[in-house]
Backbone as a ProteinNet text record, in pm:
[ID]
protein_1_A
[PRIMARY]
MRDDEAQASAALFSMCGSNDFGAALDRLSSTAAVFDMSSAFAFHADRSPVVIHDGYSATTNRKALNAYVRGAYLLDPFYSASVGNHAEGLWRMRDLAPDAFYEGGLSRSSEVYPCISDEAGTLVEEVGFIIDLENNISATFSIMRNRHGMPFSDEEFAALSALTPLVAVSLRRHWQLLNVSDDAATTRRHSEEIFRRAFSNLTPAQYLVTKLILRGHSNISIAENLGITEGTVKMHRYNIYKRLNISSQSELFQIFIDQLTE
[TERTIARY]
8288.1	8484.8	8524.1	8652.1	8735.7	8831	8864.2	8972.9	9060.8	9136.5	9252.9	9238.5	9111.4	9072.8	9069.6	8962.4	8942.6	9094.3	9152.9	9310.5	9331.8	9395.3	9420.8	9394.6	9205.2	9177.8	9181.7	9198.6	9227.6	9367.3	9435.7	9581.9	9607.6	9542	9563.5	9532.6	9401.8	9318.4	9417.8	9481.1	9604.8	9707.2	9697.4	9854.5	9850.1	9696.7	9664.3	9751	9840.9	9910.2	10046.5	10072	10245.7	10296.1	10403.6	10485.5	10460	10434.5	10373.7	10212.2	10148.5	10012.9	10026.5	10140.8	10127.8	10173.2	10222.1	10258.6	10127.1	10039.2	9956.1	9822.9	9817	9745.6	9766.3	9889.6	9968.8	9882.1	9901.3	9866.3	9738.5	9628.6	9483.6	9470.4	9538.5	9476.8	9545.9	9657.4	9684.2	9595.4	9484.4	9409.6	9302	9291.9	9223	9295.9	9451.8	9518.3	9665.4	9756.8	9879.6	9920.6	9983.3	10088.7	10260.8	10281.5	10429	10445.7	10446.4	10417.3	10309.7	10294.4	10239.9	10233.2	10203.6	10214.8	10074.2	10118.4	9976.1	10044.7	9966.6	9982.4	9842.1	9882.1	9767.1	9770.9	9680.4	9653.4	9580	9614.3	9568	9584.9	9475.3	9500.1	9620.7	9655	9715.5	9830.6	9878.1	9990.3	10100.9	10219.4	10248.6	10218.3	10216.1	10187.3	10233.9	10197.2	10205.5	10251.8	10424.3	10378.1	10317.6	10222.4	10189.1	10220.3	10246.6	10338.4	10399.5	10542.6	10658.9	10627.9	10536.3	10534.4	10642.1	10734.8	10806.3	10910.9	10947.8	11021.2	11150.2	11264.9	11396.4	11458.6	11420.7	11529.8	11471.6	11345.5	11350.7	11415	11391.3	11467.8	11478.4	11509.2	11465.7	11434.5	11525.3	11544.7	11449.5	11347.4	11226.7	11142.6	11128.6	11075.1	11022.6	11185.4	11163	11156.4	11189	11119.3	11003.4	10902.7	10768.5	10708.3	10757.8	10709.6	10744.6	10848.5	10882	10737.2	10719.2	10635.1	10618.7	10628	10570.2	10453.9	10444.9	10286.5	10148.2	10241.1	10121.6	10080.8	10184.4	10115.5	10041.9	9979.6	9961	9819	9715.1	9614.4	9558.8	9632	9537.9	9553.1	9648	9638.6	9527	9496.8	9419.9	9261.3	9239.7	9159.4	9107.1	9216.1	9192.8	9180.3	9224	9203	9052.7	9044.3	8901.7	8756.3	8793.8	8650.8	8596.2	8701.2	8614.2	8560.4	8460.6	8408.2	8520.6	8491.4	8551.7	8550.6	8670.5	8647.9	8787.4	8782.2	8870.7	8869.1	8996.3	8983.5	9092	9142.5	9232.6	9268.7	9416.3	9480.5	9421.8	9418.6	9378	9259.2	9147.9	9038.5	9030.3	9146.6	9111.5	9207.3	9343.5	9438.8	9388.9	9429.3	9412.5	9408.2	9395	9345.8	9511.4	9654.6	9764.3	9866.3	9806.3	9884.6	9978.7	9962.5	10077.7	10103.2	10099.5	10243	10360.8	10342.7	10501.4	10489.2	10582.1	10608.8	10571	10511.1	10527.3	10515.9	10433.3	10418.2	10561.6	10652.5	10738.1	10863	10870.9	10968.4	11028.7	11149.7	11194.9	11282	11311.1	11362.7	11305.5	11105.8	11076.8	10929.1	10896.7	10803.6	10833.3	10828.9	10886	10889	10758.7	10720.5	10809.7	10823.9	10878.7	11008.1	11066.9	11218.4	11299	11158.1	11210.5	11301.4	11389.8	11469.3	11378.3	11296.7	11179.1	11155.6	11125.3	11063.5	10941	10883.9	10770.5	10659.1	10560	10482.1	10347.5	10273	10236.4	10084	10034.1	9907.3	9880.8	9812.3	9833.5	9668.5	9608.4	9511.7	9480.6	9405.1	9429.2	9279.1	9286.8	9152.9	9181.8	9106.5	9064	8956.2	9000.6	8965	8952.4	8832.8	8816.8	8878.2	8968.7	9033.4	8967	8979.9	8943.2	8950.7	8858.2	8924.1	8975.2	8920.9	8987.4	9078.8	9115.5	9236.3	9166.3	9239.4	9199.4	9339.5	9303.1	9456.6	9427.1	9541.7	9523.9	9653.1	9555.7	9648.4	9678.2	9758.4	9807.3	9850.2	9818	9896.5	9926.8	10041.5	10105	10161.8	10153.5	10228.4	10312	10453.9	10520.8	10587	10709.7	10756.8	10682.9	10673.2	10646.9	10476.2	10442.5	10243.3	10193.8	10048	9941.5	9837.1	9774.9	9639.8	9557.5	9514.5	9441.9	9293.6	9224	9139.4	9021.1	8919.6	8770.9	8764.1	8760	8739.1	8834.2	8922.5	9043.4	9020.6	8978.7	8895	8800.5	8748.4	8643.1	8608	8719.7	8767.7	8833.6	8920	8970.1	8908.1	8749.6	8675.3	8573.6	8603.4	8508.5	8563.8	8719.3	8770.1	8787.4	8699.7	8700.2	8659.6	8532.1	8519.3	8622.6	8698.9	8783.5	8923.6	8963.3	9074.5	9014.3	8913.7	8866	8846.3	8814.2	8783	8966.4	9043	9149.9	9246.5	9225.2	9290.4	9290	9147.1	9097.8	9143.6	9127.3	9177.5	9339.5	9414.6	9566.8	9589.1	9517.9	9567.1	9506.6	9415.3	9408.3	9529.7	9589.2	9656.7	9781.1	9805.1	9941.9	9987.6	9810.1	9822.6	9895.2	9899.8	9975.6	9962.8	10066.3	10032.5	10013.5	10001.7	9999.4	10144.1	10221.4	10332	10420.7	10411.3	10477.2	10452.1	10317.1	10308.8	10345.4	10439.6	10531.1	10397.3	10357.5	10293.8	10299	10226.7	10217	10312.4	10334.7	10370.8	10510	10578.1	10752.9	10753.2	10613	10622.5	10602	10480.1	10440.5	10568.6	10618.9	10746.3	10867.2	10880.9	10909.1	10893.8	10785.1	10722.8	10721	10682.1	10704.9	10859.1	10969.3	11067.6	11104.9	11071.2	11126.5	11046.4	10941.5	10880.5	10865.2	10965.9	10925.7	10946.3	10946.8	10972.7	10849.4	10739.9	10668.3	10504.8	10397.4	10314.6	10200.1	10145.8	10036.6	9957.4	9921.7	9805.9	9929.5	10041.2	10134.2	10184.8	10170.3	10190.8	10083.2	9982.1	9884.5	9864.5	9838.5	9870.8	9985	10110.4	10242.2	10176.1	10105.8	10110.3	9980.4	9885.6	9793	9878.2	9980.3	10028.7	10116.1	10163.7	10273.7	10199.9	10041.2	9975.9	9916.1	9954.2	9897.2	9768.5	9773.7	9653.9	9668	9585.2	9612	9572.3	9579.8	9565.2	9330.1	9341.5	9199.6	9125.7	9205.9	9168.7	9178.8	9317.4	9358.4	9231.9	9238.9	9113.8	8987	8903.9	8851.6	8795.7	8916.5	8972.3	8982.6	9046.9	9061.2	8953.9	8872	8725.6	8834.2	8921.4	8968	8953.9	9011.8	9005.4	9134.3	9137.9	9266.9	9347.1	9293	9422.1	9488.4	9404.1	9458.8	9586.6	9553.4	9643.8	9718.3	9726.4	9852.4	9937.1	9923.6	9970.8	10045.1	9987.9	10029.3	10192	10121.1	10236.3	10396	10324.4	10428.5	10576.4	10451.6	10553.7	10583	10543.1	10593.1	10738.7	10723	10853.2	10933.6	10944.2	11040.2	11078.8	11004.8	11031.7	11150.7	11145.1	11239.2	11301.8	11322.7	11396.9	11443.2	11337.2	11278	11215.6	11218.7	11132.2	11002.2	11041.6	10935.3	10853.7	10791.5	10714.4	10818.2	10864	11025	11088.7	11144.3	11214.5	11153.6	11050.5	10949	10957.9	10912.6	10883.9	11030.3	11156.9	11292.1	11327.7	11259.1	11326.5	11231.1	11107.5	11052.5	11131.7	11186.8	11248.8	11419.3	11440.7	11550.8	11578.7	11439	11417.8	11409	11323.9	11285.6	11389.6	11520.9	11604.9	11758.4	11733.8	11867.5	11921.3
12893.6	12865.5	12959.4	13023.4	13113.7	13067	13186.3	13066.6	13028.4	13069.4	13017.4	12870.7	12814.9	12759	12608.6	12652.2	12581.8	12556.4	12588.2	12581.7	12507.8	12535.5	12438.2	12281.1	12267	12161	12105.3	12178.1	12088.3	12034.9	12073.4	12057.2	11863.8	11920.5	11829.3	11708.7	11703.4	11559.2	11495.8	11575.4	11533.8	11505.6	11533.5	11415.9	11349.7	11288.3	11191.3	11024.4	11004.2	10892.7	10942.2	11073.4	11090.5	11169.7	11200.7	11264.7	11377.2	11432.8	11546	11620.9	11470	11533.2	11605.8	11576.9	11683.6	11803	11825.4	11984.4	12029.5	11946.9	11968.5	12038.1	11932.4	11948.7	12055.6	12095.3	12215.9	12360.3	12341.2	12436.5	12503.5	12409.1	12429.6	12511.4	12388.7	12481.4	12584.7	12690.6	12792.5	12892	12827.4	12932.4	13011.2	12909	12936.3	12937.6	12956.7	13025.5	12991.3	13051.6	13065.3	12995.4	12907.9	12807.5	12783.7	12692.5	12728.5	12554.2	12469.1	12347.4	12239.5	12128.1	12057	11883.3	11801.6	11591.4	11579.3	11464	11359.4	11222.6	11154.7	11029.3	10937.3	10804.9	10726.1	10650	10672.9	10573.4	10461.8	10305.4	10221.3	10192.7	10181.6	10086.4	9935.7	9883.2	9771.1	9799.3	9930	9937.5	10032	10059.4	10157.6	10246	10425.1	10519.2	10480.7	10563.7	10515.3	10683.9	10745	10872.1	10895	10991	11027.6	11132.2	11235.3	11358.1	11434.8	11468.9	11521.8	11668.3	11783.3	11939.1	11938	11931.8	12026	12059.5	12127	12282.3	12207.7	12271.6	12207	12169.5	12266.5	12316.4	12211.4	12151.4	12014.5	11878.3	11843.2	11736.9	11588	11563.8	11434.3	11289.9	11292.1	11228.4	11191.1	11340.8	11312.4	11265.7	11335.1	11225.8	11088.4	11029.7	10890.7	10837.6	10898.6	10851.3	10886.9	10970.6	10971.7	10840.7	10798.2	10690.6	10574.5	10567.7	10471.3	10440.2	10508.1	10508.1	10636.9	10737.8	10857	10908	10872.2	10860.7	10868.6	10743.1	10643.5	10788.1	10892.6	10971	11102.5	11098.5	11222.8	11208.3	11340.6	11318.8	11314.5	11342.8	11319.6	11131.4	11088	10952.7	10876.7	10915.5	10891	10877.4	11018	11043.6	10948.3	10925.1	10872.4	10776.2	10665.8	10513.7	10463.3	10610.2	10587.6	10621.9	10662.1	10658.2	10813.3	10920.4	11029.1	11084.2	11196.5	11241.7	11299.2	11277.7	11330.4	11485.1	11540.4	11672.8	11746.7	11869.2	11983.9	11999.7	11972.2	11983.4	12098.5	12131.4	12168.7	12075	12070.2	11984.3	12020.5	12144.4	12185.6	12131.7	12076.2	12015.9	11888.4	11812.5	11680.8	11626.2	11722	11692.5	11626.2	11570.2	11544.8	11657.2	11708.8	11826.7	11850.6	11757.1	11821.3	11842.8	11799.4	11788.9	11847.4	12007.6	12132.4	12161.2	12069.1	12075.3	12040.2	11955.5	11913.7	11799.5	11720.6	11587.9	11586.1	11527.3	11521.1	11655	11738.3	11886.8	11989.6	11968.5	12018.1	11955.7	11819.4	11749.9	11789.1	11827	11842.5	11731.5	11612.3	11475.4	11374.6	11387.1	11270.7	11353.1	11533.2	11577.4	11649.5	11614.3	11676	11854.3	11865.3	12049.3	12149.1	12064.3	12114.8	12112.2	12053.4	12017.8	12146.2	12226.5	12261.2	12391.3	12498.8	12580.2	12691.4	12709.6	12853	12840	12693.4	12722.8	12631.3	12685	12665.8	12663.4	12554.8	12525.5	12641.5	12699	12812.3	12740.2	12650.3	12564.6	12454	12360.9	12264.7	12227.3	12245.2	12199.1	12047.1	12031.1	11839.8	11848.7	11752.4	11716.1	11559.6	11522.5	11378	11311.3	11193.3	11129.8	11019.8	10934.4	10822.5	10747.9	10674.3	10590.3	10496.2	10374.7	10263.8	10190.5	10063.1	9933.9	9990.5	10084.6	10097.4	10217.2	10218.6	10318.3	10444.8	10549.3	10719.1	10781.7	10904.3	10992.8	11117	11164.6	11316.7	11381.4	11516.2	11570.8	11713.8	11753.9	11842	11946.4	12085.3	12215.2	12328.5	12341.2	12383.8	12542	12633.4	12770.9	12719.9	12835.7	12873.4	12998.5	13007.3	13127.4	13225.6	13258.6	13386.4	13433.6	13332.5	13347.1	13363.1	13347.7	13341.1	13246.3	13178.8	13073.1	13106.4	12979.7	13023.4	13087	13208	13264	13157.2	13258.1	13147.9	13137.7	13301.8	13272.4	13208.5	13161.6	13091.7	12902.6	12938.5	12797.7	12724.6	12824.6	12814.6	12776.9	12850.5	12874.6	12677	12678.4	12590	12432.6	12473.8	12354.6	12315.7	12408.1	12436.5	12324.5	12360.5	12233.8	12085.1	12073.4	11906.2	11830.6	11842.2	11743.8	11732.6	11851.6	11807.7	11719.9	11749.3	11677.9	11550.1	11509.1	11343.9	11309.3	11345.5	11225.8	11247.5	11353.2	11329.5	11247.4	11255.5	11183.9	11034.5	10992.2	10843.9	10828.9	10890.2	10845.6	10802.1	10934.1	10922.5	10805.7	10728.3	10635.3	10549.2	10520.1	10421.5	10357.4	10469.5	10450.1	10427	10427.8	10432.1	10231.6	10176.2	10047.2	9989.2	10082.6	10012.7	9909.2	9787.5	9659.7	9639.2	9541.8	9516.7	9517.9	9460	9405.8	9562.6	9640.4	9737.8	9869.1	9876.9	9910.1	9818.2	9812.2	9707.3	9702.1	9637.7	9629.2	9698.4	9745.7	9832.9	9762.6	9652.5	9561.3	9602.5	9676.3	9700	9829.1	9938	10030.1	10015	9905.8	9868.9	9795.6	9736.7	9665.5	9757.3	9865.5	9978.3	10083.9	10078.4	10124	10032.8	9891.4	9787.8	9789	9799	9751.7	9909.3	10030.8	10144.5	10132	10034.5	10043.6	9868.7	9818.3	9640.9	9624.8	9740.4	9694.7	9723.6	9759.3	9804.2	9742.7	9707.2	9643.9	9669.5	9577.8	9644.7	9755.5	9773.4	9892.4	10021.4	10003.3	10088.6	10141.2	10063.3	10034.5	10133.8	10091.3	10129.6	10311.5	10354.5	10483.9	10577.3	10497.6	10546.8	10608.3	10526.2	10570.2	10661.3	10665.6	10830.3	10906.1	10901.8	11019.7	11077.5	10966.5	11019.1	11083.2	11062.6	11062.4	11226.5	11291.2	11443.6	11394.6	11300	11307.5	11383.5	11440.5	11475.1	11359.3	11406.1	11283.7	11241.3	11363.2	11352.7	11267.4	11312.6	11247	11072.9	11081.7	10951.9	10845.7	10895.4	10808.6	10800	10907.9	10892.6	10773	10778.1	10668.8	10554	10538.1	10370.6	10372.9	10472.7	10386.5	10370.2	10478.3	10429.7	10619.3	10624.8	10731.6	10796.1	10948.7	11045	11017.9	10968.9	10923.6	10800.7	10714.6	10573.7	10631.2	10747.7	10733.6	10841.2	10911.2	10964.9	10841.6	10749.6	10622.9	10556.8	10573.5	10474.7	10530.3	10700.2	10795.4	10775.3	10765.1	10794.2	10659.9	10534.5	10390	10368	10418.9	10439.3	10522.4	10655.9	10710.8	10636.5	10570.9	10516.6	10377.5	10283	10194.2	10228.4	10344.2	10401.3	10501	10525.5	10619.6	10700.5	10774.7	10920.4	11043.3	11149.5	11229	11324.9	11324	11357.3	11339.6	11368.8	11365.5	11360	11488.9	11528.4	11406.5	11357.4	11252.6	11149.7	11071.3	10962.6	11002.5	11027.7	11129.1	11091.3	11112.5	11101.4	10957.7	10873.2	10755.3	10656.8	10695.8	10707.5	10684.4	10843.3	10920.7	10835.4	10815.6	10741.2	10583	10502.8	10419.2	10455.3	10543.7	10604.5	10615.5	10712.9	10749.4	10683.9	10519.3	10479.7	10397.4
8688.1	8744.7	8662.2	8670.9	8680	8534.2	8442.4	8376.1	8372.2	8510.7	8589.9	8621.6	8689.8	8774.2	8608.1	8556.3	8428	8345.6	8307.9	8265.9	8341.5	8499.2	8600	8600.3	8637	8597.6	8469.9	8344.2	8258.8	8258.4	8321.4	8298.3	8326.7	8510.4	8637.2	8552.9	8493.2	8462.7	8331.9	8295.6	8133.5	8224.6	8357.9	8427.5	8474.9	8503.9	8611.3	8525	8647.9	8584.3	8528.8	8586.1	8552.4	8651.7	8654	8761.3	8756.4	8696.2	8657.6	8725.5	8821.5	8862.2	8970.1	9077.2	9204	9149.1	9045.1	9021.9	8965.2	8934.6	8839.8	8955.7	9039.1	9164.3	9221.9	9219.7	9318.4	9226.4	9131	9045	9049.5	9045.1	9030.3	9211.6	9328.7	9435.2	9477.6	9384.2	9392.3	9314.4	9278.1	9213.1	9334.4	9468.2	9533.4	9677	9703.5	9829.9	9784.6	9809.4	9828	9991.7	9893.1	9994.7	9974.2	10068	10105.4	10026.6	10062.7	10088.2	10076.5	10003.1	9965.5	9976.8	9999.2	9993.5	9981.2	9958.3	9941.6	9942	10036.9	10045.8	10069.1	10060.9	10016.3	10191.9	10208.8	10413.4	10381.5	10380.9	10447.8	10630.3	10653.5	10780.9	10806.4	10698.3	10742.2	10649.1	10617.9	10497.3	10543.1	10506.7	10509.3	10407.9	10469	10345.6	10196.9	10085.6	9957.8	9934	9868.6	9864.8	9709.7	9726.1	9585.6	9544	9607.5	9597.8	9683.7	9650.6	9746.8	9689.3	9777.2	9702.9	9825.2	9882.1	9990.1	9912.7	10035.3	9941.7	9932	9856.1	9812.2	9953.2	10090.1	10236.6	10278.8	10293.1	10326.5	10345	10507.2	10499.5	10465	10342.4	10289.8	10394.9	10512.1	10610.5	10726.8	10697.6	10772.2	10723.4	10566.6	10511.9	10507.2	10491.7	10500.7	10661.7	10731.5	10930.1	10905.1	10851.4	10847.7	10804.1	10642.4	10616.9	10665.1	10759.1	10861.2	10961.9	11019.9	11116.5	11181.2	11211.7	11264.3	11201.1	11069.9	10996.9	11098.4	11189.4	11243.9	11365.6	11391.6	11493.7	11444.7	11319.2	11239	11227.2	11278.7	11309.6	11177.1	11040.2	10913.2	10867.5	10911.1	10937	11005.6	11125.5	11193.3	11139.3	11061.8	11039.4	10905.4	10818.3	10674.7	10725.8	10830	10854.4	10897.8	11006.6	11070.2	10998.7	10878	10802	10849.4	10816	10888	10711.1	10744.1	10637.4	10526.6	10414.7	10305.2	10281.9	10240.9	10221.8	10300	10278.7	10337.4	10522.1	10568.6	10721.3	10707.8	10845.2	10897.2	10989.5	11006.4	11125.6	11219.7	11297.2	11396.2	11460.3	11344	11399.7	11401.9	11334.8	11359.1	11473.9	11537.6	11619.2	11747.4	11818.1	11949.1	12042.2	12187.5	12254.2	12276.6	12302.9	12368.2	12243.7	12089.7	11970.2	12014.7	11958.1	11924.9	12062.6	12196.1	12255.6	12298.5	12144.8	12142.5	12048.5	12086.4	11986.9	11823.6	11756.3	11605.7	11593.4	11604.6	11533.5	11542.7	11657.7	11663.7	11630.6	11559.5	11497.7	11408	11405.9	11274.9	11171.8	11229.5	11267.4	11190.4	11259	11133.4	11085.6	11107.5	11071	10939.4	10774	10666.3	10672	10709.8	10663	10807.3	10924.4	11002.6	10999.3	10898.9	10887	10768.7	10747	10627.1	10701.6	10611.7	10685.8	10696.4	10654	10707.7	10836.9	10865.5	11075.5	11060.8	11136.9	11180.3	11089	11087.6	11003.8	11107	11049.3	11061.1	11063.7	10965.7	10894.4	10834.5	10852.6	10693.3	10747.2	10626.2	10584.7	10514.4	10480.2	10409.6	10333.7	10193.2	10167.9	10191.6	10255.4	10315.6	10200.7	10084.4	9977.7	9963.4	10004.4	9957.9	9852.5	9840.4	9670.5	9646.6	9699.1	9719.8	9799.5	9859.3	9923.2	10028.8	10095.3	10231.8	10253.1	10113.7	10132	10114.5	10154.1	10146.8	10140.8	10073.9	10049.8	10112.2	10143.1	10205.3	10142.9	10066.8	10016.5	10075.8	10124.5	10249.9	10200.2	10219	10202.7	10268.4	10261.5	10425.3	10439	10513.4	10509	10593.6	10593.9	10673.4	10700	10687.8	10661.2	10655.8	10796	10899.7	10812.1	10788.3	10679	10824	10697.7	10814.2	10776.9	10881.1	10876.5	10760.4	10722.7	10614.2	10616.7	10579.4	10645.9	10585.4	10664	10643	10478.1	10371.2	10242.2	10198.7	10210.4	10162.8	10187.1	10290	10329.5	10252.6	10209.6	10135.5	9963.9	9944.5	9836.9	9769.7	9874.2	9878.2	9864.4	9963.5	9992.8	9821.9	9794.9	9659.1	9563.9	9594	9489.2	9518.9	9659	9665.6	9549.7	9495.1	9360.9	9244.1	9263	9128.5	9182.3	9339.4	9369.2	9404.6	9446.4	9463.6	9299.8	9208.7	9097.2	9029.9	9032.4	8952	9089.7	9185.5	9308.2	9247.6	9253.6	9231.6	9090.1	8964.2	8868.3	8856.9	8932.2	8925.3	8983.4	9080.3	9194.9	9126.3	9033.4	8954.8	8842.3	8768.2	8694.2	8725.8	8853	8930.8	8940.9	8992	8982.5	9064.2	9164.6	9303.9	9364	9345.5	9333.5	9554.4	9607.7	9774	9780.6	9710.2	9697.1	9715.9	9665.6	9665.4	9749.7	9874.4	10007.1	10098.8	10218.4	10290.6	10363.7	10447.6	10524.9	10673.1	10761.3	10852.2	10952	10944.5	11105	11114.1	10996.8	11019.9	11142.3	11056.6	11151.1	11261.6	11300.1	11461.7	11515.7	11449.1	11516.9	11526	11499.2	11529.2	11696.2	11674.3	11763.9	11904.8	11887.9	11967	12055.8	11961.1	11971.3	12075.7	12013.1	12118.6	12250.9	12296.1	12430.6	12448.2	12417.3	12452.8	12586.2	12678.4	12830.7	12910.9	12814.6	12896.6	12865.8	13019.4	12982.9	12863.2	12791.5	12743.1	12759.2	12888.7	12957.8	12914.6	12946.5	12944.1	12785	12734.7	12593.4	12534.1	12562.8	12465.1	12498.2	12690.2	12702.7	12596.4	12620.9	12525.6	12439.2	12330.7	12181.7	12201.3	12269.3	12265.7	12341.6	12399.8	12474.2	12355.1	12263.3	12146.7	12020.9	12032.4	11942.3	11947.8	12086.9	12153.3	12227.2	12280.4	12388.9	12517.1	12635	12712.5	12796.2	12914.1	13081	13037.9	13050.2	13013.7	12924.3	12810.7	12631.1	12628.2	12735.9	12739.1	12786.9	12876	12975.6	12922.9	12854	12750.9	12647.2	12568.6	12500.9	12569.3	12666.2	12708.6	12825.1	12868.5	12930.2	13093.1	13137	13276	13352	13474	13496.3	13475.9	13527.6	13499.6	13570.4	13714.3	13770.4	13771.8	13702.3	13641.4	13557.3	13473.7	13400.7	13408	13487.6	13572.1	13637.8	13699.3	13730.8	13613.3	13504.4	13369.3	13363.8	13350.3	13295.1	13402.9	13506.2	13614.9	13575.5	13603.6	13578.4	13450.9	13354.2	13173	13243.1	13247.2	13288.7	13371.8	13448.9	13560.6	13533.6	13411.5	13345.1	13270.5	13179.8	13054.7	13120.9	13247.7	13292.1	13275.9	13240.9	13175.4	13284.7	13232.3	13322.8	13233.7	13132.2	13038.7	12897.8	12867.5	12731.8	12614.1	12652.1	12517.7	12523.1	12619	12593.4	12588.6	12598.2	12559.6	12419.9	12366.1	12235	12150	12213.6	12157.8	12130	12249.1	12217.5	12083.9	12081.2	11951.8	11855.2	11840.9	11685.5	11640.7	11796.1	11782.2	11696.1	11741.5	11667.8	11491.9	11502.5	11342.5	11254.4	11308	11212.7	11264.5	11327.3	11359	11215.9
[MASK]
++++++++++++++++++++++++++++++++++++++++++++++++++++++++++++++++++++++++++++++++++++++++++++++++++++++++++++++++++++++++++++++++++++++++++++++++++++++++++++++++++++++++++++++++++++++++++++++++++++++++++++++++++++++++++++++++++++++++++++++++++++++++++++++++++++++

């Protein structure tokens, strides 16, 4: 371990349970790679996320962060991976995301995806540590590059990945010291109610298809997930658009956004 890593590690563990933990986590990560923003959330399948660290830039729209916590997190590939018992470690978002995720929706929404709301513009890449905390609760610590940067190289990714044991132990210790009660984390029911309210006039089958569309799945991927044919998915999509009086996926996503930001 290099001297800068050793010093950053010592500082990180001394900050567990304090408001300076996130900044210390950033300092440790910066010994392996340069990045523009970071964030850490605790995810549970039945609760809204808990913000562990807000490392977004000063120009990030905090309304977008609020909208994310209210319900947009349900579309985040890191959330799906965290509550889906995904293997612990460092992951590139593109390796977790559904096949059509980057074609629109959450990945391009400055209204509900905090890192896209930054004045610097388009997100170049997001990588994140998925860490098991306790009792079906997992944390995701993400670091992001924008501002005309380049994706994380294989060498940078490997250097960051080597920090996984330190990140994991420190996050678990910090979470224990935070002592977040069940009452402090609202149930996910509120987020699901927002979703259902946005699409209340859809049939149960159409509702399931809509959720997968918004999460970034293509027709083929939706068919595989639901065990139906691609033709059936296309028919559901046609009927969904007709019922909602829209003609595009961007309009479908806007309906969801309007519920989150109202």
